[in-house]
C-alpha positions in Angstrom: -2.9 -7.9 3.4 0.6 -6.4 3.8 0.8 -5.3 0.2 -2.7 -3.9 0.3 -2.0 -2.0 3.5 1.1 -0.5 2.0 -0.7 0.5 -1.0 -3.6 2.1 1.0 -1.1 4.2 3.2 0.9 5.2 0.2 -2.2 6.4 -1.8 -3.6 8.2 1.3 -0.4 10.0 1.8 -0.4 11.2 -1.9 -4.2 12.3 -1.4 -3.0 14.3 1.6 -0.5 16.2 -0.6 -3.0 16.9 -3.3 -6.5 16.9 -1.6 -8.2 18.7 -4.5 -6.9 16.4 -7.2 -9.8 14.2 -8.3 -7.8 11.3 -9.9 -5.6 11.1 -6.9 -8.7 11.1 -4.6 -10.3 8.5 -6.6 -7.3 6.1 -6.5 -6.9 6.7 -2.7 -10.6 6.0 -2.0 -10.5 2.9 -4.3 -7.6 1.4 -2.3 -9.2 2.5 1.0 -12.4 0.6 0.1 -10.4 -2.4 -1.1 -8.3 -2.4 2.0 -11.4 -2.2 4.4 -13.0 -5.1 2.5 -10.2 -7.6 3.6 -10.7 -7.3 7.3 -14.4 -7.4 6.9 -14.1 -10.7 5.3 -12.0 -12.2 8.1 -13.8 -14.2 10.8 -13.3 -11.6 13.5 -14.5 -8.8 11.3 -17.4 -10.9 10.1 -18.4 -11.7 13.7 -18.2 -8.1 14.9 -20.3 -6.7 12.1 -23.0 -9.5 12.4 -23.1 -9.0 16.1 -24.0 -5.3 15.6 -25.9 -5.4 12.3 -27.4 -8.9 12.1 -26.8 -12.0 10.1 -25.2 -11.9 6.7 -24.5 -8.2 6.9 -20.8 -8.7 6.8 -21.1 -10.3 3.4 -23.2 -7.4 2.3 -20.7 -4.8 3.6 -17.8 -6.6 2.1 -19.5 -6.6 -1.3 -20.5 -3.0 -1.1 -16.9 -2.1 -0.4 -15.7 -4.1 -3.4 -18.4 -2.2 -5.6 -17.0 1.1 -4.3 -13.6 0.0 -5.2 -14.7 -0.6 -8.7 -16.5 2.7 -9.0 -13.6 4.7 -7.7 -11.3 3.1 -9.9 -13.4 3.9 -12.9 -13.7 7.5 -11.6 -9.8 7.6 -11.7 -9.8 7.1 -15.5 -12.8 9.4 -16.0 -11.4 12.2 -14.0 -7.9 11.7 -15.7 -9.5 12.8 -19.0 -10.5 16.1 -17.3 -13.5 17.0 -19.3 -17.2 18.0 -18.7 -18.4 14.9 -20.4 -16.4 12.5 -18.3 -17.4 14.3 -15.1 -21.1 14.0 -16.1 -20.3 10.1 -16.8 -18.8 9.9 -13.3 -22.1 11.1 -11.9 -24.1 8.7 -14.0 -21.8 5.8 -13.0 -22.4 6.8 -9.4 -26.1 6.4 -10.0 -25.5 3.0 -11.6 -23.4 1.6 -8.6 -26.1 3.0 -6.2 -28.7 1.0 -8.0 -26.5 -2.1 -8.0 -25.7 -1.6 -4.3 -29.6 -1.2 -3.6 -30.3 -4.4 -5.6 -27.8 -6.6 -3.7 -29.0 -5.0 -0.4 -32.6 -6.1 -1.2 -31.5 -9.5 -2.1 -29.4 -9.8 1.1 -32.4 -8.4 3.2 -35.0 -10.9 1.7 -32.9 -14.0 1.6 -33.6 -16.9 4.0 -31.7 -16.8 7.3 -28.0 -17.3 6.9 -28.2 -18.2 3.2 -25.2 -16.0 2.5 -23.2 -17.2 5.4 -21.4 -19.7 3.4 -18.5 -18.7 1.0 -19.0 -18.5 -2.8 -18.2 -22.1 -3.6 -20.6 -23.4 -0.8 -23.5 -20.9 -1.2 -26.9 -22.4 -2.3 -27.2 -20.6 -5.7 -30.7 -22.3 -6.3 -32.0 -19.6 -3.8 -32.9 -16.8 -6.2 -31.7 -14.1 -3.7 -28.4 -15.7 -3.3 -27.9 -16.1 -7.1 -29.0 -12.5 -7.6 -26.7 -11.2 -5.0 -23.5 -12.8 -6.5 -24.7 -12.3 -10.2 -25.6 -8.6 -10.0 -22.4 -7.8 -8.0 -20.3 -9.9 -10.2 -21.5 -8.5 -13.6 -21.0 -4.9 -12.3 -17.6 -5.8 -11.2 -16.7 -7.4 -14.5 -18.0 -4.2 -16.3 -16.2 -1.7 -14.1 -13.0 -3.6 -13.9 -13.0 -4.5 -17.4 -13.3 -0.8 -18.5 -10.6 0.2 -16.1 -8.3 -2.5 -17.6 -8.9 -1.3 -21.1 -8.1 2.2 -20.2 -5.0 1.1 -18.4 -3.7 -0.8 -21.4 -4.4 2.3 -23.5 -2.5 4.6 -21.3 0.4 2.1 -21.0 0.9 2.2 -24.8 1.1 6.0 -24.5 3.5 6.2 -21.5 7.2 5.6 -20.9 9.0 3.7 -18.1 8.5 3.4 -15.2 4.9 4.5 -15.6 4.3 2.2 -18.5 5.5 -0.8 -16.6 3.2 0.0 -13.8 0.3 0.6 -16.1 0.9 -2.9 -17.9 0.9 -4.6 -14.6 -2.3 -2.8 -13.7 -3.9 -3.6 -17.0 -3.0 -7.3 -16.8 -4.3 -7.4 -13.2 -7.4 -5.7 -14.0 -8.1 -7.8 -17.0 -7.5 -11.0 -15.1 -9.9 -9.6 -12.3 -12.6 -9.0 -15.0 -12.0 -12.6 -16.4 -12.4 -14.0 -12.9 -15.7 -12.1 -12.4 -17.0 -13.4 -15.8 -16.2 -17.0 -14.9 -17.9 -16.7 -11.4 -20.9 -15.2 -13.1 -21.0 -18.2 -15.4 -20.7 -20.5 -12.4 -23.6 -18.7 -10.6 -25.8 -19.2 -13.7 -24.9 -22.9 -13.8 -25.4 -23.6 -10.3 -28.8 -21.6 -10.4 -30.0 -23.9 -13.1 -29.1 -27.0 -10.9 -25.8 -27.8 -12.5 -22.6 -28.5 -10.7 -19.3 -26.8 -11.0 -16.2 -28.7 -10.1 -14.3 -27.6 -7.0 -11.1 -27.2 -8.7 -12.7 -24.6 -11.1 -14.1 -22.7 -8.2 -10.9 -22.7 -6.4 -9.0 -21.8 -9.6 -11.2 -18.7 -10.2 -10.8 -17.6 -6.6 -7.1 -17.8 -6.8 -7.0 -15.9 -10.0 -9.1 -13.2 -8.4 -6.6 -12.9 -5.5 -3.5 -12.9 -7.5 -4.8 -10.4 -10.1 -5.9 -8.1 -7.1 -2.3 -8.2 -5.8 -0.9 -7.6 -9.2 -3.3 -4.6 -9.7 -2.0 -3.2 -6.2 1.7 -3.7 -7.2 1.1 -2.0 -10.6 -0.6 1.0 -9.1 2.2 1.6 -6.7 5.1 0.6 -9.0 5.8 4.0 -10.4 5.6 5.8 -7.0 7.7 3.2 -5.3 10.2 3.2 -8.2 10.4 7.0 -8.0 11.0 6.8 -4.3 13.8 4.2 -4.7 15.5 6.5 -7.2 15.2 9.4 -4.9 16.7 7.5 -2.0 19.5 6.4 -4.1 20.2 10.0 -5.0 19.8 11.1 -1.4 22.4 8.5 -0.3 24.9 9.4 -3.0 24.6 13.1 -2.3 25.1 12.6 1.5 28.3 10.5 0.5 29.7 13.1 -1.8 29.0 15.9 0.8 31.2 14.0 3.2 33.8 13.2 0.5 34.1 16.9 -0.2 34.9 17.8 3.3 38.8 17.8 3.2 38.8 20.2 0.2 35.9 22.4 1.7 37.6 22.7 5.1 40.9 23.7 3.6 39.3 26.6 1.5 37.0 27.6 4.2 39.9 28.0 6.7 41.5 30.6 4.5 38.4 32.2 3.0 35.7 31.9 5.8 33.6 34.5 4.1 32.8 32.0 1.2 30.7 29.9 3.7 27.0 30.4 2.8 24.4 30.9 5.4 22.4 27.7 6.1 18.7 27.9 5.2 17.8 26.0 8.3 19.7 25.1 11.8 17.2 22.4 12.7 19.0 19.1 13.5 16.6 17.1 11.3 17.3 19.2 8.3 20.6 17.0 7.9 18.4 14.1 7.2 15.6 15.5 5.1 15.7 15.1 1.3 15.5 18.9 0.7 18.1 19.7 3.4 20.6 17.1 2.0 20.2 18.4 -1.5 20.6 22.1 -0.4 23.7 21.3 1.7 25.1 19.2 -1.3 24.8 22.1 -3.8 26.0 24.7 -1.3 29.2 22.8 -0.5 29.9 22.6 -4.3 29.3 26.4 -4.6 31.7 26.9 -1.7 34.4 24.8 -3.0 34.3 26.5 -6.5 34.3 29.9 -4.9 37.3 29.0 -2.7 39.2 27.5 -5.8 38.7 30.8 -7.7 40.0 32.8 -4.7 43.1 30.6 -4.1 43.9 30.1 -7.7 46.4 33.1 -7.9 48.6 31.6 -5.4 49.1 28.5 -7.6 50.1 30.3 -10.7 53.8 31.0 -9.6 54.9 32.1 -13.0 53.5 29.0 -14.7 51.2 29.0 -17.7 47.5 28.4 -17.2 47.5 25.3 -19.4 50.0 23.7 -17.0 47.7 24.2 -14.1 44.8 22.6 -16.1 46.9 19.5 -16.6 47.8 19.0 -12.9 46.7 15.7 -11.5 44.5 15.7 -8.4 47.5 14.6 -6.1 49.8 17.4 -7.3 46.9 20.0 -7.2 46.4 18.9 -3.6 49.9 19.5 -2.6 50.0 23.0 -4.2 46.6 23.8 -2.4 48.2 23.0 0.9 51.2 25.2 0.1 48.9 28.0 -1.1 46.8 27.9 2.1 49.9 28.0 4.1 51.2 31.0 2.3 47.8 32.9 2.8 48.1 32.2 6.5 51.4 33.7 6.5 50.2 36.8 4.8 51.7 36.3 1.5 50.3 38.7 -1.3 50.0 37.9 -4.9 48.6 39.7 -7.9 44.8 38.9 -8.1 44.8 36.7 -11.3 42.2 33.9 -11.1 42.7 30.7 -13.2 40.5 27.7 -13.6 41.5 24.8 -11.3 40.2 21.2 -11.4 38.2 21.7 -14.6 35.9 18.7 -15.3 36.0 16.6 -18.4 32.3 17.1 -19.1 30.0 20.1 -18.9 27.5 18.6 -16.5 27.3 18.9 -12.7 28.3 15.3 -12.0 31.6 15.8 -13.9 32.3 18.7 -11.9 31.6 17.0 -8.6 33.7 14.1 -9.7 36.7 16.4 -10.2 36.2 18.2 -7.0 35.9 14.8 -5.1 39.2 13.6 -6.8 41.0 16.6 -5.4 39.4 16.3 -1.9 40.3 12.6 -1.7 43.9 13.6 -2.6 44.0 16.0 0.1 42.6 13.5 2.6 45.3 10.9 1.5 48.1 13.5 1.7 47.3 14.9 5.0 
């Protein structure tokens, strides 16, 4: 229930961010239908529905929700193809699931009193309405889930990690669910004809159905959760690097206050939002680099530029302190900017590492 609930909330959140995206809407509705089917199947949910709607209606509602789950899952793949033919097929599939829903509703309405009250393993399958109820629903679930599993495996072969990993988990979960539905349909046929199915086989099929459902839920949410974990790690690293740059930033802003860029937002929660953290991080890097350009003429002192490029962070930190003291005293030097704290690589991470090394040296030599 917890895994399903998290998946439902996550998918509804994604739908709220893209309300007109048909594939996103389909997955959200599939998980919502699946999530609602669980409390309906619980004793309290069953008692509440049957008190209002009558005997065996909870079983009907639960199976209708499961049928909707299968239909919306199929719609996700159909809408992902994004073609007129697939959209027409989605409408045809809606007619099919409506017919299936009507058929099991008729079976539930015409069955003897409380014939559907028992679980699948204890239901009297010799009653034609009960057998039809489980067989029709099971065969449609096998068809829809099997098709979705085939599409998942197809897209998994075309994708890269982490999407491929999530799709393979989804494909395996759906395939196992389709197998479980097929096995249960065979059980219905055997019991309808008067045969007996060992209890351990029925229990094994039920366990396979539950486990495969959970695997499907994990697979569908895997790529999104993986992306969020990666984003959280980046958020934490940039908050830490922002703090580590503080000594260098403070020294440079004190002597060149005009280099401080205007904050995009003064709201207190902007310090914690992902966008605010990334914005403040990049702004601090720019401010530090601008300050180093402005202060660099005070470090030349008759030396060759190549000597400054070879300075260790500790020595550069000492010279920066002396230069900032000279600026406060009003010392004037010829404007001759030279590069300082040049990174080894040409990417942003190398640049930040070099700035942090100088900033840490400033903090230690304070």
